N, C-alpha and C positions, 0 to 999 in steps of 0.2 A: 504494499500500500504506500502511495506517495505520502511523504511526511505531512504535506499540507492537508491531505485528506484523512490522516490517521486520527482516530478518536483519542481524546485525553486519557481514557481508561487504558487503551492499548499502549499508549506512550508511557504511562505510569508503570505498566507491567514490564515493558522492555527496559525501562530505567532501573527497575528493581532487580532485574536479572532473573526473575522467576518465569517458569513455564506456566502455561494455562493449567496444567494438572496440579502444580504446586499451589497456584492461587486458589483453585477450587478446593483443595484439601484444607487450606487455611480458612477459607470462607465457611466450610462446614464446621470447623472447630469454633470459629467465632459465633456461628449460629447456635451451636450447643451451649456455649457459655451464656447465651441469652435465654436459655431454656426454650429454644425453638427447635422443632424437628427439621433437619435439613432434607431436601428432596433427594431422590435417588440419583446415583452418579450420572446416568444417562440424561436425566432431566436437567441437572445442573450444568452438564457439559453443553447441552443445547442452549440453555438460558445464557450461559456466559459467552458463548459464541455470538449470540444476538446482541448482547451488551457491547462487546468489543467492536462489532461492525456498526453500531449505532442504530440498529433496527428497533431496539426496545430500551427504554430508560429504566434502570434497575432501582426504582423508587423504594421498594420494600427491603432492598439490600444495602442501602446507602451507609448505615452505621457499620456494617460488617466490612464493606469495601474500604471505607476510610480507616478502619482499624488495621486491615491487612497491609495497606500501602502507606500507612502513617501520613496521610495527606488529607486536607480539608475537602469538602464536597466540590467546591469550585474547581480545584485542580484536577478533579476526576471527571469534570463535565456533568456533574449531577445536579447543578443548580443553574439558573439563568444568570449570565454575567450582569452584575449590577454595580453602580458606584460604591465606593467604600462607605461603611456606616459613619454617620456624623450627626451631630446635633442639629444641623441645618438641612433643609430640603433645598434642592436646586431651585432657585427663584425663577418666577415667571418674568417676562420682560417688564412688567409693571411693578416688580418688587425690588427692594434694595437690600443688599447684604451688608452686615457690619462685621468686619474681621476682629478677632480678639486672639489672645495668646493660646487659648485652649483649641480653637479651630486650627490655627497654624500647627500646633503640636500634633493634632490628630492627622493632619495631612502628612507631616513628616514621619510619623509612626507607621502610617499605611504604606508610604513609599518604602520604608525600611523593611516592612513585612514582605513586600514583593521583591525587594532586593534579595532577601534571604531565601525566599522561595525560588527565585531564579537560579540560585546556585545549586538547588536541589533538583528541580524538575525542568529547568530550561524553558523551552518554547511553549510548554503547556500553559503558561500563565500570561501569554501575550495579550489575550482579550481583556483580562482583568486590569493589567497595567495600563493599557490604552484607555479603558473606561475610567480609570483613576485620573489620568492626564486630562481627559475631556471634562471630567467633573471639576477639576481645579481651574480649567480655562473658563468654564461657565461661572464659577464662583468669583473669579477676579473680574470678569466683564461687568458684573453687577455690583461689585463692592464699592462702598464709599472710600474715597482716598483717606488715608490716615497713616499712623505710624507703624501699623502692622502690614501694610501693603507690600513693602519691600521683602519682608520675611515670607509672605505667601508667594510672591513672585519667585523667590529663590527655591521654595518648595516645588513649585511648578517646574522650574528648570531642572532640578534634580530628577523629578519623576519623568519628564519628557526625555531626558538623556538616557535613563534606564530603559524606557520603552523603545527608544531609538536603537540602543545597543542590542536589545532582544530581537528587533526587527532585522537588524543586520545579521545577527547570528542565524536567523531563520532564512536568510537569502533575499529579503525584500529591501534592496538598496534604496529605491525611491522613497519608501515609507521611512526608512532610517534617516535619510537626508532631511525629509520634511519635519520629523519629530525633533531632530537636532536644531532645525531652524526655530521651532517653537522654544526649545530650551535656551538658545542664544538670546532670543528676544526677551524672554523672562529673566534671564540672568542679568542682562543689561538694565532692565526695569528695576531689578533688585539691587543694582549697583554693587554687585559682589564680584570683584576681579578674579578671585580664585575659581568660582563656579563658572564664570564666563570663559576663562582660559581652558578649563577642563572640558567643557561641552564643545567648544570650538575645536580643540585638538581632537576630541573623540569623533567629531563629524568627519575629520580627514580620513578615517578608516572606510567611510563609504566610498570616497574617491579611490582609495587603494583597492577595494574590492571590485570597483568598476574598471580596473585596469588603468587608472590614471595616477600612477605613482608620483610623477613630477608635480601634478597639481596637489597631491596630498602633502608633499614636502612644502610647497608654497603656503598651504593653509596652516600647517603646524608651525611654521616659522612666523606666520602672522600672529599666532596665538602665543608662541613661546619666544618672547623678545627679552633682552636684558632688563628692560623696565618691568615687564611682567614678573620675571624671576625675583626681582627685589620686593615685589608686592604680595607674593604668595607664600604659603608655608613650605618648609623644606621638603616634606614628603611629596607634595604636589610638584615642586620644582624637580625632584628626582624623576617623577612619573613623566613630566613633560619632556625632560631630556631623553629618557628611554624611548618614549613614543617617537620623538624626532629621529632617534638613531634607527628605529625600525623602518621608517619611511626612507631614510637615506640609504639603508641597506637595500631596500627594494629597488632603488635606482642605481645601485652599484657603487655608491660613494663610500668606499671602505674607510678611508682616513677620517672623514668627518663623522661617520657612524661610530667608530671606535672612540673618538674624542667625546661624543655625546654620552656614550656608555660610561666612560670614566667620570664625566660630570655628574651623571646620575648616581654613581657609587659614592662620590664625594658628598653629594647633597643629602643622601638618604639618612635619616635619623634612626635611632634604635626603635624597636617595637614593630607592631604590625599596622596599627591604625592610629588616627588622631581624632578626638572628639569633634573638631572643627571640620573634618573631612569624612563624613560618614559614608560617602560614595566611593571612597578610595581605600583599597587594601594593598599595601606594598611593603615588603620587608626584603632583607638580603637574599632569602631563598627565592622569592618571586623574581627579583632583579637578576639573579643568576640564570634562571630559566629564560628570562627575556633576552639576556645576553646570548645564550645558546641559540635562541630563535633567530636573532640578528646574524650571528655567525653562520648559521645554516643558510640563510638567505644569500650570504656573501660567498658561500661555497668554501668556507674555511674548515680545514681538517680538525682544528681544535674544538669545533662545535660538537663533534662526536663524543669526546670525553666528557664535555660539560653536560650534554643531554643524557648520556648514559648514567653519569653520576646522579643527575636529578631524578631519573627514573628508578634507580636501584637503591639510592641512599635512604637514610632514616627520615629525611625531610622530603620524601617524594610527594607527588601530587595526591591530594586527598579527595579528588572528584574525578569522575570518568571524563568530564569535559577537559580538565587539565591534562589528564594522561593522554587523551586523544591528540591534543595539540602537540604535546611533547613527542609523541611517536611519529606524527607527521613531520615535525622538524627533523627528527633523527633520520627518517627515511629520505628526506631531502638532502641531508648532509652525506648520508651513505651513497646516494646517487651521484653527488658531486665528486666523491672520491673514486667512483667507478665500481662500487660494490652494488651491482644491479640486483643480485639475488637478495642481499641483506636489506636493500631499500624496499623491495617488493614485500618481503616478510614483515617489516615494520609497518608498511602501509596497510597490509591486510589486517594486522592486529589493530591498527587504528580504525579501519573500516568496521571491524566487529564491534568496537566500542562506540563508534559514531552512530550506530543504529539505535542506541538508547539515549543519546544526548539531544537529538533534535537539531544539531548544528549543521545547517546547509553549508556554511563557510568551510568547515573542515571536510565535509563530504566532497566538495568541489575540488579541494586540494588533493584529497586522496585519489579521486577519479583521474586527475592529471598524472599523478605518480604511477598509478597502476596501468595506465594506457601507454605510458612512455616506454 
């Protein structure tokens, strides 16, 4: 089934690594724990097949399915997509909204919820994230100007950038570009230079995926200027330098790319995250993987050691999406060294993982490697 047509329930099962038989066995146990008699095996097999194909909505099994997959109903496609819960209703054109700290906090909390869900289920929550962005846009359109407008605009920028990144990962470059435009406008309205720099630089990935690497370099350098570097926190400064290195590597500018990687390493502070940068997770391990990715793009032999260490070390990737990307990079590095068989082996491993991540970006890279 094409990923765009795959039901959220099937995507959740593939992400979990379970077979249909294993899911059915777990559902029967969950049913018994609720003192309900499960149906016969043949009946449940037929029912579950219909659920995964989207023929029937498993309304009576919602609790059991959520328990088995450890996911909320929306992530399994068991409820209608709706805006995030809030104390306010979306106002009509004749109504006026008043923003306050509680409303802004709810928006931020909801964005962070989708951010965490994205790391676990990937493309499955795109509809919910986009609905959240549309809700915030409607809220800001009818809000009275005031001291909380800037904070709400920044919340919109972060949410739109998250939705844009999800769209890019799913292969919808046009949607990703447009959502990042929303994010840039909102960040400018919120007068937040750090968020504006981040969403502008992230938008450059849409150009990269569209085969316009030179334009991506131009956009990242517009976002990552010496003046910007002085105005943003060190962790974001490191992220911007590493992103610029990736785009420079894509156009083959080895010397400048390596210089940017060194700048990123110098700027990176200790720890994983900063409270002021909830949308950014970057530590020394992540940066080492990023360096391996850039070196792989440049065809450098040292990329193989870096990527192999990242895959096999104690600080290896903790998600299938991260491991997929690392194995694609390793396959690329092996191909550059002339190890065609090793490259195809790693690409196939990445393909097996990519089936459960919903990442069209990685599947496209894998297809190119396997066809070469």
